[in-house]
N, C-alpha and C positions, 0 to 999 in steps of 0.2 A: 451163240448165246454168251452173254458176259458172264463173269463170276457173279456179278451182283443178281442177276436173274436166276442164276444156279442156286444161289443161297436161299432165294425166295422160295424156291421149288423144294427145299428140304423136307425130306419124308417126316412126317410126325410118327414116333414109335411111343405108344404108351407103355411106362413102365408099372408092373405091379410090384408091390412091396417086397415080395420075395426075390425077384429079380435084382434087387439092390444089395441082397445078402450073396449073391454069387461070387463076387470077388473075393470076400473074406472067407467064406466057406470053402472054395475051389481054387484060389490064387488064380483067377481069371481076369484079365482087362476087359471087361464088358464093352467099353468104349471101342478098343481096337477090334475085339471081335465082331461088334455091330459094324463097323466099317468093312471088314471082311467079307461078312455075310451080305450085307446090303449093297455094297459097292456102289454107293451114292451118298450125298449129302443127307444127313438125318439129324433130327432134334429128339432126344430122349427127353419125353414128358413126364413130369410128375403132376398127376391130378391133385387138386386140395383133399379129396377123401383118402387117397394113399397117404399124403404127407400126415394127416391127421392119424392114420392107423399107425403109421411108424412113431409118431410121438407118444402116442398110447402105449405102445410096445416099450418104448424107451424108458417109460416112467413106470408101468404096472406089470412087468414081466419077471421072468426068472432072470437070475444074473446073467446068464449066458445069452439069452434072447435080448435084455436089454443092451448088452454090449454090442451085439449085432445090429440092434436098432438105431443106436447111437452112430455106429459106422456108416449105416445106410443113409442117414440123415445128413451126415458129412458129404458122402458121395451125391447125394439128392441136390448138393449146391450146384453141381456140374449140370444138371438137368434144366430144361425149361418149365418153370412151375406155371401151371394153369389153374386158375381159380374156376371151377366150374358151377354151375347151379344145383344145388342139391334138393333131392325129393325127401319128403318126411319117411323116415324109416329105411331109407334105401341103402342097402348094403354096399361096402367098397366094390365088390365084384360087379354088382349090378350097376353102378356108374361107370366102371370101366368098359362094361358091355355096351352101355347106352352111348357113351362117348366114341368108343371106337366104330359103332355103327353110324353115328352123325358124321364123323370124319372118314370112314372108310380106312381106318389106320390099323396097322399090325400092333399087337400087344405082345410085349417080352414078359413072360411068366412061366413059372414052373408049377404051378396050381394045376392038377389034373380036372378037376371039374371046371374050373375056368377055361382051360384049353379046350374041353369038349364042348362047352357052350359056344365059344368063338367059333370053332371049326363047324359046329352045327350050322352057323348063320354065314358060313363061307368067309369068315374074316382070317387073315394069316396070323399065326403065331410063332414067336421067336421064343426058342426054350433053350435049357442046356441039354447037352446030347453027350452021354458017357463021362459025366463029370469032367469034360475037357474042353469042349467047344460048344459054340451056339449053332444052332440049325434053324431053318425056317420051315414050316408046315403051310402050305397054302401060296398062292400067288399074290406078288406086290407089284 
């Protein structure tokens, strides 16, 4: 297998907004950690509803949350941006679950409810463990 075809086989990992807060809150390099836990090529994917959620937080939240959201948006520039078709009144988490199911892709999140929804439909979840490292729940 050539390196070109290996790059085409990069695993898509969908990032929830709170995943992009991890580096600032816990001083963890999420890209190094994802490389460690996945042990393969990957693309950290920022879906359009997640980006919009971060932009809203950056404009309309408490000063601390605004600071975190601005940082997350800067970090998001290292992600692969994917504009997804949106459904009326669909919440960000609903869009994440829908796209993760379509792609059969793992999701990087620390949101308890979203983690449970994903595990209930047998999708892998990457999350922060013990505030010090990333871990995968499920098979990739």
